[in-house]
C-alpha positions in Angstrom: 73.9 199.5 166.1 74.9 203.1 165.2 77.0 204.4 162.3 79.8 205.3 164.7 79.9 201.7 165.9 81.2 200.6 162.5 83.1 203.8 161.6 86.4 202.6 163.0 90.0 203.3 161.9 90.2 199.7 160.5 87.0 200.2 158.5 88.3 203.5 157.0 91.7 201.9 156.2 89.8 199.0 154.4 87.9 201.6 152.4 91.2 203.3 151.4 92.5 199.9 150.2 89.4 199.5 148.0 89.9 203.0 146.5 93.6 202.3 145.8 92.8 198.9 144.2 90.4 200.6 141.8 92.6 203.4 140.7 91.5 205.9 143.3 89.3 209.0 143.2 89.9 212.5 144.5 86.2 212.5 145.5 86.7 209.3 147.5 89.7 210.7 149.3 87.9 213.9 150.3 84.7 212.1 151.5 86.6 209.4 153.5 88.6 212.0 155.3 85.4 214.1 156.0 83.5 211.0 157.2 86.3 209.9 159.5 86.5 213.4 161.0 82.8 213.4 161.6 83.3 210.8 164.2 85.0 213.4 166.3 87.5 210.9 167.6 91.2 211.6 166.9 91.9 207.8 166.9 89.5 207.3 164.0 90.4 210.3 161.9 92.4 209.5 158.7 94.8 211.8 156.8 96.5 212.0 153.5 99.4 210.2 155.1 97.2 207.2 155.7 96.3 207.1 152.0 100.0 207.3 151.1 101.0 204.6 153.5 98.3 202.2 152.3 98.8 203.0 148.6 102.5 202.1 149.0 101.5 198.5 149.6 98.3 197.9 147.7 98.4 196.8 144.1 96.2 198.4 141.4 93.8 195.7 140.3 90.9 197.1 138.3 90.6 200.1 136.0 87.2 201.6 135.1 87.2 203.2 131.6 85.0 206.1 130.5 82.1 203.8 129.7 82.2 202.3 133.2 83.4 198.9 131.9 85.6 197.0 134.2 89.0 196.2 132.8 90.8 193.6 135.0 94.6 193.7 135.3 96.9 191.2 137.0 99.5 193.3 138.8 102.4 192.3 140.9 103.6 194.8 143.6 107.1 196.1 142.9 109.0 196.7 146.1 
């Protein structure tokens, strides 16, 4: 198995969901886009539009404070 075997569009979209659930990170956005483009497959490459599309439907679940303590929240998605 090679890295590109598991670096699929679905895998990147799942990673985006995890980033959105935890409050997001600019660093994560930049690195996920770069990793998807490294596959050199236009079908796998993600864009900022993918982040927006996914963040529109994913609820914020966990917040990390400055001391790296996990603060859980129960959120309902407002449509």
